[in-house]
N, CA, C and O atoms as CSV, one atom per row, in Angstrom:
chain,resi,resn,atom,element,x,y,z
A,1,UNK,N,N,12.909,-5.622,5.327
A,1,UNK,CA,C,13.133,-5.515,3.893
A,1,UNK,C,C,13.132,-4.041,3.523
A,1,UNK,O,O,12.320,-3.273,4.038
A,2,UNK,N,N,14.030,-3.640,2.638
A,2,UNK,CA,C,14.125,-2.252,2.205
A,2,UNK,C,C,13.186,-1.956,1.049
A,2,UNK,O,O,12.334,-2.767,0.685
A,3,UNK,N,N,13.364,-0.792,0.495
A,3,UNK,CA,C,12.559,-0.376,-0.653
A,3,UNK,C,C,13.173,-0.910,-1.934
A,3,UNK,O,O,14.395,-1.000,-2.055
A,4,UNK,N,N,12.331,-1.259,-2.879
A,4,UNK,CA,C,12.788,-1.783,-4.166
A,4,UNK,C,C,12.448,-0.785,-5.265
A,4,UNK,O,O,11.278,-0.492,-5.509
A,5,UNK,N,N,13.469,-0.273,-5.917
A,5,UNK,CA,C,13.299,0.634,-7.058
A,5,UNK,C,C,13.738,-0.083,-8.328
A,5,UNK,O,O,14.674,-0.882,-8.313
A,6,UNK,N,N,13.047,0.214,-9.428
A,6,UNK,CA,C,13.422,-0.366,-10.716
A,6,UNK,C,C,13.468,0.729,-11.779
A,6,UNK,O,O,12.691,1.683,-11.751
A,7,UNK,N,N,14.396,0.565,-12.709
A,7,UNK,CA,C,14.481,1.479,-13.857
A,7,UNK,C,C,13.672,0.852,-14.984
A,7,UNK,O,O,13.980,-0.249,-15.441
A,8,UNK,N,N,12.644,1.552,-15.425
A,8,UNK,CA,C,11.762,1.045,-16.474
A,8,UNK,C,C,11.873,1.914,-17.717
A,8,UNK,O,O,12.374,3.038,-17.670
A,9,UNK,N,N,11.401,1.375,-18.816
A,9,UNK,CA,C,11.237,2.162,-20.029
A,9,UNK,C,C,9.740,2.258,-20.271
A,9,UNK,O,O,9.029,1.254,-20.237
A,10,UNK,N,N,9.274,3.462,-20.514
A,10,UNK,CA,C,7.850,3.717,-20.711
A,10,UNK,C,C,7.659,4.310,-22.089
A,10,UNK,O,O,8.406,5.194,-22.508
A,11,UNK,N,N,6.634,3.807,-22.802
A,11,UNK,CA,C,6.374,4.343,-24.138
A,11,UNK,C,C,4.877,4.458,-24.396
A,11,UNK,O,O,4.046,3.909,-23.673
A,12,UNK,N,N,4.576,5.190,-25.449
A,12,UNK,CA,C,3.210,5.407,-25.903
A,12,UNK,C,C,2.819,4.229,-26.806
A,12,UNK,O,O,3.511,3.927,-27.778
A,13,UNK,N,N,1.718,3.580,-26.478
A,13,UNK,CA,C,1.262,2.419,-27.243
A,13,UNK,C,C,1.039,2.767,-28.712
A,13,UNK,O,O,1.364,1.972,-29.595
A,14,UNK,N,N,0.490,3.943,-28.977
A,14,UNK,CA,C,0.159,4.330,-30.352
A,14,UNK,C,C,1.324,4.984,-31.084
A,14,UNK,O,O,1.321,5.049,-32.313
A,15,UNK,N,N,2.321,5.470,-30.345
A,15,UNK,CA,C,3.507,6.091,-30.941
A,15,UNK,C,C,4.738,5.532,-30.230
A,15,UNK,O,O,5.331,6.218,-29.397
A,16,UNK,N,N,5.137,4.280,-30.550
A,16,UNK,CA,C,6.214,3.613,-29.809
A,16,UNK,C,C,7.558,4.321,-29.868
A,16,UNK,O,O,8.442,4.026,-29.064
A,17,UNK,N,N,7.729,5.241,-30.796
A,17,UNK,CA,C,8.991,5.979,-30.862
A,17,UNK,C,C,9.098,6.984,-29.710
A,17,UNK,O,O,10.189,7.463,-29.401
A,18,UNK,N,N,7.964,7.302,-29.077
A,18,UNK,CA,C,7.974,8.195,-27.922
A,18,UNK,C,C,8.181,7.351,-26.664
A,18,UNK,O,O,7.274,6.645,-26.222
A,19,UNK,N,N,9.393,7.432,-26.092
A,19,UNK,CA,C,9.696,6.626,-24.918
A,19,UNK,C,C,10.658,7.367,-24.007
A,19,UNK,O,O,11.353,8.291,-24.429
A,20,UNK,N,N,10.684,6.949,-22.760
A,20,UNK,CA,C,11.592,7.528,-21.779
A,20,UNK,C,C,11.884,6.496,-20.704
A,20,UNK,O,O,11.174,5.497,-20.588
A,21,UNK,N,N,12.927,6.733,-19.918
A,21,UNK,CA,C,13.233,5.874,-18.776
A,21,UNK,C,C,12.721,6.546,-17.516
A,21,UNK,O,O,12.712,7.771,-17.398
A,22,UNK,N,N,12.293,5.706,-16.573
A,22,UNK,CA,C,11.699,6.226,-15.342
A,22,UNK,C,C,11.993,5.256,-14.204
A,22,UNK,O,O,11.800,4.049,-14.345
A,23,UNK,N,N,12.458,5.784,-13.080
A,23,UNK,CA,C,12.662,4.975,-11.880
A,23,UNK,C,C,11.351,4.919,-11.103
A,23,UNK,O,O,10.728,5.948,-10.842
A,24,UNK,N,N,10.940,3.710,-10.738
A,24,UNK,CA,C,9.693,3.522,-9.994
A,24,UNK,C,C,9.966,2.730,-8.719
A,24,UNK,O,O,10.788,1.813,-8.710
A,25,UNK,N,N,9.272,3.091,-7.650
A,25,UNK,CA,C,9.272,2.316,-6.420
A,25,UNK,C,C,8.275,1.183,-6.596
A,25,UNK,O,O,7.125,1.435,-6.955
A,26,UNK,N,N,8.678,-0.051,-6.355
A,26,UNK,CA,C,7.759,-1.180,-6.463
A,26,UNK,C,C,6.879,-1.183,-5.213
A,26,UNK,O,O,7.383,-1.239,-4.091
A,27,UNK,N,N,5.560,-1.121,-5.417
A,27,UNK,CA,C,4.607,-1.060,-4.308
A,27,UNK,C,C,3.530,-2.111,-4.533
A,27,UNK,O,O,2.580,-1.881,-5.281
A,28,UNK,N,N,3.675,-3.268,-3.885
A,28,UNK,CA,C,2.707,-4.344,-4.064
A,28,UNK,C,C,1.380,-4.045,-3.380
A,28,UNK,O,O,0.426,-4.810,-3.523
A,29,UNK,N,N,1.308,-2.956,-2.648
A,29,UNK,CA,C,0.046,-2.523,-2.054
A,29,UNK,C,C,-0.757,-1.636,-2.979
A,29,UNK,O,O,-1.910,-1.322,-2.683
A,30,UNK,N,N,-0.175,-1.223,-4.094
A,30,UNK,CA,C,-0.855,-0.388,-5.081
A,30,UNK,C,C,-1.293,-1.276,-6.245
A,30,UNK,O,O,-0.485,-2.023,-6.797
A,31,UNK,N,N,-2.545,-1.196,-6.610
A,31,UNK,CA,C,-3.037,-2.001,-7.727
A,31,UNK,C,C,-2.453,-1.483,-9.038
A,31,UNK,O,O,-1.914,-2.259,-9.826
A,32,UNK,N,N,-2.558,-0.179,-9.275
A,32,UNK,CA,C,-2.099,0.405,-10.539
A,32,UNK,C,C,-0.733,1.063,-10.391
A,32,UNK,O,O,-0.264,1.315,-9.281
A,33,UNK,N,N,-0.110,1.334,-11.524
A,33,UNK,CA,C,1.168,2.023,-11.580
A,33,UNK,C,C,0.918,3.524,-11.697
A,33,UNK,O,O,0.077,3.965,-12.480
A,34,UNK,N,N,1.653,4.295,-10.913
A,34,UNK,CA,C,1.524,5.753,-10.883
A,34,UNK,C,C,2.764,6.374,-11.486
A,34,UNK,O,O,3.885,6.048,-11.094
A,35,UNK,N,N,2.563,7.285,-12.456
A,35,UNK,CA,C,3.674,7.976,-13.099
A,35,UNK,C,C,3.369,9.468,-13.141
A,35,UNK,O,O,2.211,9.873,-13.239
A,36,UNK,N,N,4.423,10.284,-13.066
A,36,UNK,CA,C,4.191,11.732,-13.088
A,36,UNK,C,C,3.411,12.156,-14.333
A,36,UNK,O,O,3.695,11.724,-15.450
A,37,UNK,N,N,2.431,13.009,-14.102
A,37,UNK,CA,C,1.612,13.541,-15.199
A,37,UNK,C,C,2.492,14.120,-16.301
A,37,UNK,O,O,2.245,13.875,-17.481
A,38,UNK,N,N,3.523,14.891,-15.924
A,38,UNK,CA,C,4.389,15.527,-16.925
A,38,UNK,C,C,5.063,14.487,-17.821
A,38,UNK,O,O,5.208,14.702,-19.024
A,39,UNK,N,N,5.471,13.371,-17.241
A,39,UNK,CA,C,6.107,12.306,-18.019
A,39,UNK,C,C,5.122,11.720,-19.022
A,39,UNK,O,O,5.443,11.580,-20.202
A,40,UNK,N,N,3.926,11.378,-18.556
A,40,UNK,CA,C,2.923,10.781,-19.444
A,40,UNK,C,C,2.504,11.760,-20.544
A,40,UNK,O,O,2.383,11.375,-21.707
A,41,UNK,N,N,2.284,13.010,-20.180
A,41,UNK,CA,C,1.908,14.008,-21.189
A,41,UNK,C,C,3.035,14.228,-22.189
A,41,UNK,O,O,2.779,14.430,-23.376
A,42,UNK,N,N,4.288,14.190,-21.716
A,42,UNK,CA,C,5.440,14.340,-22.600
A,42,UNK,C,C,5.538,13.216,-23.624
A,42,UNK,O,O,6.105,13.394,-24.702
A,43,UNK,N,N,4.980,12.052,-23.278
A,43,UNK,CA,C,4.950,10.911,-24.198
A,43,UNK,C,C,3.710,10.922,-25.090
A,43,UNK,O,O,3.522,10.028,-25.915
A,44,UNK,N,N,2.871,11.934,-24.920
A,44,UNK,CA,C,1.660,12.011,-25.732
A,44,UNK,C,C,0.568,11.054,-25.270
A,44,UNK,O,O,-0.374,10.780,-26.014
A,45,UNK,N,N,0.689,10.545,-24.049
A,45,UNK,CA,C,-0.337,9.655,-23.508
A,45,UNK,C,C,-1.468,10.506,-22.959
A,45,UNK,O,O,-1.248,11.426,-22.172
A,46,UNK,N,N,-2.670,10.186,-23.385
A,46,UNK,CA,C,-3.819,10.999,-22.975
A,46,UNK,C,C,-4.688,10.231,-21.979
A,46,UNK,O,O,-4.784,9.006,-22.045
A,47,UNK,N,N,-5.319,10.958,-21.060
A,47,UNK,CA,C,-6.220,10.299,-20.109
A,47,UNK,C,C,-7.397,9.654,-20.835
A,47,UNK,O,O,-7.916,10.192,-21.813
A,48,UNK,N,N,-7.805,8.484,-20.332
A,48,UNK,CA,C,-8.941,7.769,-20.899
A,48,UNK,C,C,-10.113,7.716,-19.929
A,48,UNK,O,O,-11.214,7.309,-20.301
A,49,UNK,N,N,-9.879,8.126,-18.687
A,49,UNK,CA,C,-10.938,8.090,-17.691
A,49,UNK,C,C,-10.439,8.581,-16.354
A,49,UNK,O,O,-9.291,9.004,-16.215
A,50,UNK,N,N,-11.318,8.518,-15.370
A,50,UNK,CA,C,-11.000,8.928,-14.003
A,50,UNK,C,C,-11.349,7.780,-13.073
A,50,UNK,O,O,-12.397,7.149,-13.213
A,51,UNK,N,N,-10.451,7.512,-12.112
A,51,UNK,CA,C,-10.680,6.460,-11.121
A,51,UNK,C,C,-10.593,7.071,-9.730
A,51,UNK,O,O,-9.936,8.090,-9.517
A,52,UNK,N,N,-11.273,6.423,-8.792
A,52,UNK,CA,C,-11.183,6.838,-7.389
A,52,UNK,C,C,-10.231,5.913,-6.650
A,52,UNK,O,O,-10.206,4.705,-6.890
A,53,UNK,N,N,-9.449,6.494,-5.748
A,53,UNK,CA,C,-8.488,5.746,-4.951
A,53,UNK,C,C,-8.631,6.128,-3.493
A,53,UNK,O,O,-8.973,7.265,-3.169
A,54,UNK,N,N,-8.370,5.177,-2.618
A,54,UNK,CA,C,-8.336,5.435,-1.183
A,54,UNK,C,C,-6.876,5.579,-0.789
A,54,UNK,O,O,-6.053,4.713,-1.086
A,55,UNK,N,N,-6.558,6.687,-0.114
A,55,UNK,CA,C,-5.181,6.938,0.311
A,55,UNK,C,C,-4.886,6.202,1.615
A,55,UNK,O,O,-5.787,5.671,2.264
A,56,UNK,N,N,-3.625,6.184,1.980
A,56,UNK,CA,C,-3.215,5.542,3.221
A,56,UNK,C,C,-3.849,6.235,4.432
A,56,UNK,O,O,-4.016,5.624,5.488
A,57,UNK,N,N,-4.199,7.519,4.268
A,57,UNK,CA,C,-4.859,8.252,5.351
A,57,UNK,C,C,-6.359,7.999,5.380
A,57,UNK,O,O,-7.055,8.488,6.269
A,58,UNK,N,N,-6.864,7.230,4.404
A,58,UNK,CA,C,-8.294,6.927,4.356
A,58,UNK,C,C,-9.125,7.908,3.543
A,58,UNK,O,O,-10.348,7.779,3.478
A,59,UNK,N,N,-8.470,8.892,2.919
A,59,UNK,CA,C,-9.201,9.841,2.072
A,59,UNK,C,C,-9.449,9.226,0.699
A,59,UNK,O,O,-8.719,8.333,0.268
A,60,UNK,N,N,-10.483,9.708,0.019
A,60,UNK,CA,C,-10.758,9.290,-1.354
A,60,UNK,C,C,-10.306,10.401,-2.290
A,60,UNK,O,O,-10.641,11.569,-2.091
A,61,UNK,N,N,-9.534,10.023,-3.324
A,61,UNK,CA,C,-9.064,10.997,-4.308
A,61,UNK,C,C,-9.412,10.496,-5.711
A,61,UNK,O,O,-9.542,9.293,-5.939
A,62,UNK,N,N,-9.558,11.420,-6.627
A,62,UNK,CA,C,-9.799,11.108,-8.036
A,62,UNK,C,C,-8.530,11.389,-8.824
A,62,UNK,O,O,-7.872,12.408,-8.614
A,63,UNK,N,N,-8.188,10.478,-9.736
A,63,UNK,CA,C,-7.041,10.666,-10.618
A,63,UNK,C,C,-7.390,10.152,-12.008
A,63,UNK,O,O,-8.125,9.177,-12.163
A,64,UNK,N,N,-6.845,10.832,-13.017
A,64,UNK,CA,C,-7.018,10.372,-14.389
A,64,UNK,C,C,-6.117,9.175,-14.639
A,64,UNK,O,O,-5.048,9.057,-14.040
A,65,UNK,N,N,-6.553,8.281,-15.533
A,65,UNK,CA,C,-5.752,7.121,-15.918
A,65,UNK,C,C,-5.673,7.039,-17.434
A,65,UNK,O,O,-6.526,7.562,-18.151
A,66,UNK,N,N,-4.636,6.375,-17.897
A,66,UNK,CA,C,-4.436,6.137,-19.319
A,66,UNK,C,C,-3.737,4.806,-19.503
A,66,UNK,O,O,-3.695,3.982,-18.589
A,67,UNK,N,N,-3.184,4.600,-20.699
A,67,UNK,CA,C,-2.540,3.328,-21.025
A,67,UNK,C,C,-1.122,3.607,-21.525
A,67,UNK,O,O,-0.907,4.487,-22.359
A,68,UNK,N,N,-0.155,2.840,-20.999
A,68,UNK,CA,C,1.240,2.970,-21.421
A,68,UNK,C,C,1.849,1.585,-21.592
A,68,UNK,O,O,1.349,0.602,-21.044
A,69,UNK,N,N,2.930,1.519,-22.355
A,69,UNK,CA,C,3.714,0.298,-22.475
A,69,UNK,C,C,4.875,0.441,-21.499
A,69,UNK,O,O,5.606,1.431,-21.529
A,70,UNK,N,N,5.037,-0.559,-20.633
A,70,UNK,CA,C,6.092,-0.523,-19.629
A,70,UNK,C,C,7.015,-1.715,-19.868
A,70,UNK,O,O,6.563,-2.854,-19.989
A,71,UNK,N,N,8.314,-1.431,-19.935
A,71,UNK,CA,C,9.318,-2.476,-20.152
A,71,UNK,C,C,10.231,-2.575,-18.937
A,71,UNK,O,O,10.649,-1.568,-18.365
A,72,UNK,N,N,10.531,-3.819,-18.556
A,72,UNK,CA,C,11.488,-4.070,-17.479
A,72,UNK,C,C,12.016,-5.500,-17.635
A,72,UNK,O,O,11.259,-6.425,-17.929
A,73,UNK,N,N,13.300,-5.659,-17.438
A,73,UNK,CA,C,13.903,-6.990,-17.423
A,73,UNK,C,C,13.662,-7.803,-18.678
A,73,UNK,O,O,13.517,-9.024,-18.609
A,74,UNK,N,N,13.617,-7.140,-19.826
A,74,UNK,CA,C,13.409,-7.855,-21.081
A,74,UNK,C,C,11.963,-8.209,-21.375
A,74,UNK,O,O,11.677,-8.870,-22.373
A,75,UNK,N,N,11.059,-7.781,-20.528
A,75,UNK,CA,C,9.630,-8.038,-20.717
A,75,UNK,C,C,8.910,-6.709,-20.918
A,75,UNK,O,O,9.415,-5.657,-20.526
A,76,UNK,N,N,7.732,-6.763,-21.528
A,76,UNK,CA,C,6.921,-5.555,-21.639
A,76,UNK,C,C,5.455,-5.898,-21.459
A,76,UNK,O,O,5.022,-7.018,-21.730
A,77,UNK,N,N,4.693,-4.902,-20.994
A,77,UNK,CA,C,3.271,-5.074,-20.754
A,77,UNK,C,C,2.565,-3.755,-21.052
A,77,UNK,O,O,3.100,-2.677,-20.794
A,78,UNK,N,N,1.369,-3.857,-21.593
A,78,UNK,CA,C,0.500,-2.692,-21.742
A,78,UNK,C,C,-0.274,-2.593,-20.445
A,78,UNK,O,O,-0.946,-3.541,-20.039
A,79,UNK,N,N,-0.181,-1.445,-19.796
A,79,UNK,CA,C,-0.716,-1.330,-18.444
A,79,UNK,C,C,-1.484,-0.026,-18.260
A,79,UNK,O,O,-1.122,1.013,-18.811
A,80,UNK,N,N,-2.549,-0.108,-17.473
A,80,UNK,CA,C,-3.259,1.109,-17.070
A,80,UNK,C,C,-2.374,1.854,-16.083
A,80,UNK,O,O,-1.855,1.259,-15.139
A,81,UNK,N,N,-2.201,3.147,-16.297
A,81,UNK,CA,C,-1.349,3.964,-15.432
A,81,UNK,C,C,-2.127,5.173,-14.933
A,81,UNK,O,O,-3.039,5.669,-15.595
A,82,UNK,N,N,-1.742,5.627,-13.755
A,82,UNK,CA,C,-2.371,6.782,-13.125
A,82,UNK,C,C,-1.532,8.016,-13.418
A,82,UNK,O,O,-0.307,7.983,-13.301
A,83,UNK,N,N,-2.193,9.104,-13.799
A,83,UNK,CA,C,-1.539,10.398,-13.994
A,83,UNK,C,C,-1.308,11.004,-12.608
A,83,UNK,O,O,-2.179,11.686,-12.067
A,84,UNK,N,N,-0.132,10.749,-12.045
A,84,UNK,CA,C,0.180,11.191,-10.689
A,84,UNK,C,C,0.412,12.701,-10.647
A,84,UNK,O,O,1.078,13.267,-11.513
A,85,UNK,N,N,-0.142,13.327,-9.638
A,85,UNK,CA,C,0.085,14.745,-9.405
A,85,UNK,C,C,1.403,14.907,-8.640
A,85,UNK,O,O,1.985,13.915,-8.200
A,86,UNK,N,N,1.875,16.134,-8.478
A,86,UNK,CA,C,3.180,16.366,-7.851
A,86,UNK,C,C,3.262,15.829,-6.430
A,86,UNK,O,O,4.347,15.473,-5.970
A,87,UNK,N,N,2.147,15.766,-5.731
A,87,UNK,CA,C,2.158,15.273,-4.348
A,87,UNK,C,C,2.085,13.747,-4.266
A,87,UNK,O,O,2.205,13.182,-3.179
A,88,UNK,N,N,1.891,13.078,-5.402
A,88,UNK,CA,C,1.790,11.619,-5.448
A,88,UNK,C,C,3.158,10.996,-5.717
A,88,UNK,O,O,4.065,11.669,-6.206
A,89,UNK,N,N,3.301,9.731,-5.401
A,89,UNK,CA,C,4.539,9.017,-5.679
A,89,UNK,C,C,4.535,8.411,-7.076
A,89,UNK,O,O,3.498,8.336,-7.736
A,90,UNK,N,N,5.713,7.982,-7.513
A,90,UNK,CA,C,5.866,7.257,-8.778
A,90,UNK,C,C,6.134,5.806,-8.419
A,90,UNK,O,O,7.226,5.470,-7.962
A,91,UNK,N,N,5.136,4.938,-8.624
A,91,UNK,CA,C,5.259,3.554,-8.177
A,91,UNK,C,C,4.823,2.573,-9.262
A,91,UNK,O,O,3.977,2.877,-10.104
A,92,UNK,N,N,5.433,1.377,-9.213
A,92,UNK,CA,C,4.975,0.272,-10.040
A,92,UNK,C,C,4.021,-0.548,-9.190
A,92,UNK,O,O,4.413,-1.104,-8.164
A,93,UNK,N,N,2.782,-0.620,-9.614
A,93,UNK,CA,C,1.777,-1.381,-8.891
A,93,UNK,C,C,1.802,-2.855,-9.256
A,93,UNK,O,O,2.493,-3.282,-10.181
A,94,UNK,N,N,1.028,-3.614,-8.501
A,94,UNK,CA,C,1.045,-5.071,-8.630
A,94,UNK,C,C,0.511,-5.545,-9.987
A,94,UNK,O,O,0.951,-6.584,-10.478
A,95,UNK,N,N,-0.412,-4.823,-10.599
A,95,UNK,CA,C,-0.934,-5.229,-11.906
A,95,UNK,C,C,0.183,-5.229,-12.950
A,95,UNK,O,O,0.317,-6.177,-13.724
A,96,UNK,N,N,0.978,-4.168,-12.966
A,96,UNK,CA,C,2.111,-4.094,-13.894
A,96,UNK,C,C,3.169,-5.130,-13.536
A,96,UNK,O,O,3.687,-5.824,-14.411
A,97,UNK,N,N,3.487,-5.234,-12.252
A,97,UNK,CA,C,4.500,-6.174,-11.790
A,97,UNK,C,C,4.174,-7.601,-12.235
A,97,UNK,O,O,5.025,-8.291,-12.796
A,98,UNK,N,N,2.949,-8.036,-11.984
A,98,UNK,CA,C,2.557,-9.390,-12.361
A,98,UNK,C,C,2.389,-9.536,-13.871
A,98,UNK,O,O,2.652,-10.605,-14.420
A,99,UNK,N,N,1.952,-8.471,-14.549
A,99,UNK,CA,C,1.837,-8.512,-16.000
A,99,UNK,C,C,3.187,-8.692,-16.683
A,99,UNK,O,O,3.272,-9.261,-17.771
A,100,UNK,N,N,4.242,-8.202,-16.032
A,100,UNK,CA,C,5.597,-8.387,-16.536
A,100,UNK,C,C,6.153,-9.764,-16.174
A,100,UNK,O,O,7.153,-10.208,-16.737
A,101,UNK,N,N,5.491,-10.434,-15.224
A,101,UNK,CA,C,5.939,-11.766,-14.810
A,101,UNK,C,C,6.943,-11.756,-13.669
A,101,UNK,O,O,7.684,-12.722,-13.488
A,102,UNK,N,N,6.975,-10.672,-12.894
A,102,UNK,CA,C,7.937,-10.561,-11.800
A,102,UNK,C,C,7.239,-10.567,-10.444
A,102,UNK,O,O,6.036,-10.328,-10.336
A,103,UNK,N,N,8.036,-10.848,-9.414
A,103,UNK,CA,C,7.596,-10.702,-8.030
A,103,UNK,C,C,8.776,-10.168,-7.231
A,103,UNK,O,O,9.923,-10.227,-7.672
A,104,UNK,N,N,8.470,-9.646,-6.047
A,104,UNK,CA,C,9.527,-9.188,-5.159
A,104,UNK,C,C,9.961,-10.363,-4.294
A,104,UNK,O,O,9.136,-10.978,-3.617
A,105,UNK,N,N,11.248,-10.674,-4.314
A,105,UNK,CA,C,11.783,-11.714,-3.444
A,105,UNK,C,C,11.835,-11.125,-2.033
A,105,UNK,O,O,12.534,-10.138,-1.807
A,106,UNK,N,N,11.108,-11.715,-1.085
A,106,UNK,CA,C,11.039,-11.128,0.260
A,106,UNK,C,C,12.352,-11.170,1.029
A,106,UNK,O,O,12.521,-10.420,1.991
A,107,UNK,N,N,13.275,-12.020,0.633
A,107,UNK,CA,C,14.567,-12.123,1.310
A,107,UNK,C,C,15.537,-11.078,0.786
A,107,UNK,O,O,16.165,-10.360,1.564
A,108,UNK,N,N,15.659,-10.990,-0.550
A,108,UNK,CA,C,16.645,-10.083,-1.150
A,108,UNK,C,C,16.081,-8.689,-1.423
A,108,UNK,O,O,16.839,-7.726,-1.545
A,109,UNK,N,N,14.749,-8.578,-1.520
A,109,UNK,CA,C,14.148,-7.296,-1.877
A,109,UNK,C,C,14.297,-6.967,-3.344
A,109,UNK,O,O,13.970,-5.855,-3.757
A,110,UNK,N,N,14.781,-7.899,-4.145
A,110,UNK,CA,C,14.974,-7.698,-5.587
A,110,UNK,C,C,13.822,-8.343,-6.346
A,110,UNK,O,O,13.144,-9.236,-5.838
A,111,UNK,N,N,13.614,-7.871,-7.574
A,111,UNK,CA,C,12.606,-8.493,-8.417
A,111,UNK,C,C,13.183,-9.755,-9.034
A,111,UNK,O,O,14.354,-9.803,-9.410
A,112,UNK,N,N,12.340,-10.776,-9.131
A,112,UNK,CA,C,12.764,-11.995,-9.816
A,112,UNK,C,C,11.655,-12.420,-10.774
A,112,UNK,O,O,10.463,-12.316,-10.483
A,113,UNK,N,N,12.105,-12.903,-11.929
A,113,UNK,CA,C,11.159,-13.331,-12.971
A,113,UNK,C,C,10.586,-14.684,-12.592
A,113,UNK,O,O,11.329,-15.628,-12.318
A,114,UNK,N,N,9.252,-14.777,-12.576
A,114,UNK,CA,C,8.578,-16.038,-12.280
A,114,UNK,C,C,7.674,-16.464,-13.425
A,114,UNK,O,O,7.088,-17.546,-13.394
A,115,UNK,N,N,7.563,-15.609,-14.438
A,115,UNK,CA,C,6.706,-15.929,-15.579
A,115,UNK,C,C,5.251,-15.590,-15.316
A,115,UNK,O,O,4.891,-15.044,-14.273
A,116,UNK,N,N,4.438,-15.931,-16.285
A,116,UNK,CA,C,3.008,-15.668,-16.191
A,116,UNK,C,C,2.283,-16.944,-15.832
A,116,UNK,O,O,2.657,-18.027,-16.282
A,117,UNK,N,N,1.264,-16.823,-15.034
A,117,UNK,CA,C,0.503,-17.984,-14.614
A,117,UNK,C,C,-0.699,-18.191,-15.535
A,117,UNK,O,O,-1.408,-17.239,-15.860
A,118,UNK,N,N,-0.916,-19.399,-15.938
A,118,UNK,CA,C,-2.099,-19.746,-16.752
A,118,UNK,C,C,-3.122,-20.406,-15.842
A,118,UNK,O,O,-2.773,-21.102,-14.889
A,119,UNK,N,N,-4.371,-20.178,-16.150
A,119,UNK,CA,C,-5.447,-20.798,-15.343
A,119,UNK,C,C,-5.931,-22.048,-16.019
A,119,UNK,O,O,-6.828,-22.718,-15.509
């Protein structure tokens, strides 16, 4: 299976007129969505805290997180996002993916809408 990229629209929850489009790599191994710090700051999104992450190399890193509105495929979700540094990737994590109601089809590598699950 190849890599899956999606074009999303990202906006500031408190100032919805501030929005931009951003291509993200879908990474179901990442819990949170990572976006370039410059993009988030340009939207007026401010950090709300710091989280620790374990890298693929096994190192622990600290990154600031905030909240953004992410739109894809006619759906939108308010999602915690990581302020990615220049050495980090821009990815859509599984929390955002499932919050939007999508999954990656393992055969086609494309996103497909499956809706939200109720408990």
